[in-house]
C-alpha positions as CSV (number, residue, x, y, z in Angstrom):
1,M,112.9,213.5,194.2
2,A,116.3,212.2,196.0
3,D,116.2,208.9,197.8
4,V,118.2,210.1,200.8
5,T,119.6,213.4,202.1
6,I,123.2,213.7,203.0
7,W,124.6,216.5,205.5
8,H,127.8,216.8,203.6
9,N,131.2,218.5,203.9
10,P,132.8,218.2,200.6
11,R,136.3,219.0,202.2
12,C,136.0,215.8,204.4
13,S,137.1,212.2,202.8
14,K,134.7,210.3,204.7
15,S,132.0,212.5,203.4
16,R,133.2,212.4,199.8
17,Q,133.3,208.5,200.2
18,T,129.8,208.1,201.6
19,L,128.2,210.3,199.1
20,A,130.2,208.1,196.3
21,L,128.7,204.9,198.1
22,I,125.3,206.3,197.9
23,K,125.6,206.8,194.0
24,E,127.2,203.5,193.6
25,Q,124.2,201.8,195.4
26,G,121.9,203.5,192.7
27,S,120.5,206.0,195.1
28,S,120.2,209.7,194.6
29,A,121.0,212.3,197.2
30,E,119.9,215.7,198.2
31,I,123.1,217.5,199.3
32,V,123.0,219.7,202.4
33,K,126.2,221.5,202.9
34,Y,125.5,221.9,206.5
35,L,128.6,224.3,207.2
36,E,127.0,226.8,204.8
37,T,123.4,226.0,205.8
38,S,123.5,225.5,209.6
39,P,120.8,223.3,211.1
40,G,118.9,225.0,214.0
41,A,118.4,223.4,217.3
42,D,115.1,221.8,216.3
43,E,116.5,220.3,213.2
44,L,119.4,218.8,215.4
45,R,116.9,217.4,218.0
46,T,115.1,215.7,215.0
47,I,118.3,214.2,213.6
48,L,119.3,213.2,216.9
49,K,116.2,211.3,217.5
50,K,116.4,209.7,214.0
51,L,120.0,208.6,214.7
52,G,119.0,207.3,218.2
53,I,122.1,209.0,219.8
54,S,123.0,211.7,222.2
55,A,124.0,215.3,221.4
56,R,127.6,214.3,222.7
57,E,127.8,211.3,220.3
58,L,127.1,213.7,217.4
59,M,129.9,216.0,218.3
60,R,133.5,216.2,216.9
61,T,135.2,216.4,220.3
62,K,138.7,216.9,218.7
63,E,137.8,220.4,217.2
64,A,139.5,223.4,218.6
65,I,136.0,225.1,219.1
66,Y,135.0,222.1,221.3
67,K,138.1,222.7,223.6
68,E,137.6,226.4,223.4
69,L,134.1,226.4,224.8
70,D,134.9,223.8,227.3
71,L,132.3,221.5,226.2
72,K,133.9,218.4,227.7
73,H,132.2,219.0,231.1
74,V,128.7,220.1,229.8
75,E,126.1,217.5,230.6
76,D,123.0,219.4,229.4
77,E,121.8,218.2,226.1
78,E,120.4,221.4,225.2
79,E,123.5,223.3,225.7
80,L,125.4,221.0,223.7
81,I,122.7,221.2,220.8
82,A,122.9,225.0,220.9
83,A,126.5,224.7,220.7
84,M,126.3,222.9,217.4
85,A,123.6,225.0,216.0
86,K,125.9,228.1,216.5
87,H,129.1,226.2,215.4
88,P,128.1,223.6,212.9
89,K,131.7,222.5,212.7
90,L,131.1,220.7,215.9
91,I,128.7,218.2,214.0
92,E,130.0,214.9,213.1
93,R,129.8,214.0,209.4
94,P,128.3,212.8,207.4
95,I,125.0,212.1,208.2
96,V,122.7,210.2,205.8
97,I,118.9,210.7,206.2
98,M,116.0,208.5,204.8
99,G,112.4,209.0,206.1
100,N,112.4,208.7,209.8
101,R,116.0,207.1,209.9
102,A,119.5,208.3,209.8
103,V,122.8,207.0,210.1
104,L,126.4,208.5,210.7
105,G,128.6,207.6,207.8
106,R,131.5,206.6,209.9
107,P,132.7,204.2,208.6
108,P,131.3,205.2,205.1
109,E,130.3,201.3,204.6
110,K,127.5,201.8,207.3
111,V,125.4,203.6,204.6
112,I,125.3,200.2,202.3
113,D,123.3,198.5,204.9
114,F,121.2,201.5,205.7
115,L,120.2,202.0,202.1
116,K,118.9,198.4,201.8
């Protein structure tokens, strides 16, 4: 069984660096390619709770789809969560999950302390 789960985008350098750090720390990871297997709204709510952040803080606000959907002015958490569930490209990455905790791997070095 893997020590941690990582929501991973192999095309993202920060995501690749985070995965490498997990392995360097001697941990194993279950890799979830979240762009291929989109998380649902319930799963996103769970991750947000583990991260201790708002939906907006988990969003990639520079993505074209963010601007297209005019999410800058949306205040409703549920609407933002629904947008991420429908358009997983909006989800910041990588996310590393261990039990009831999670961390956003930006910068990737945040994962080192998280794994201790």
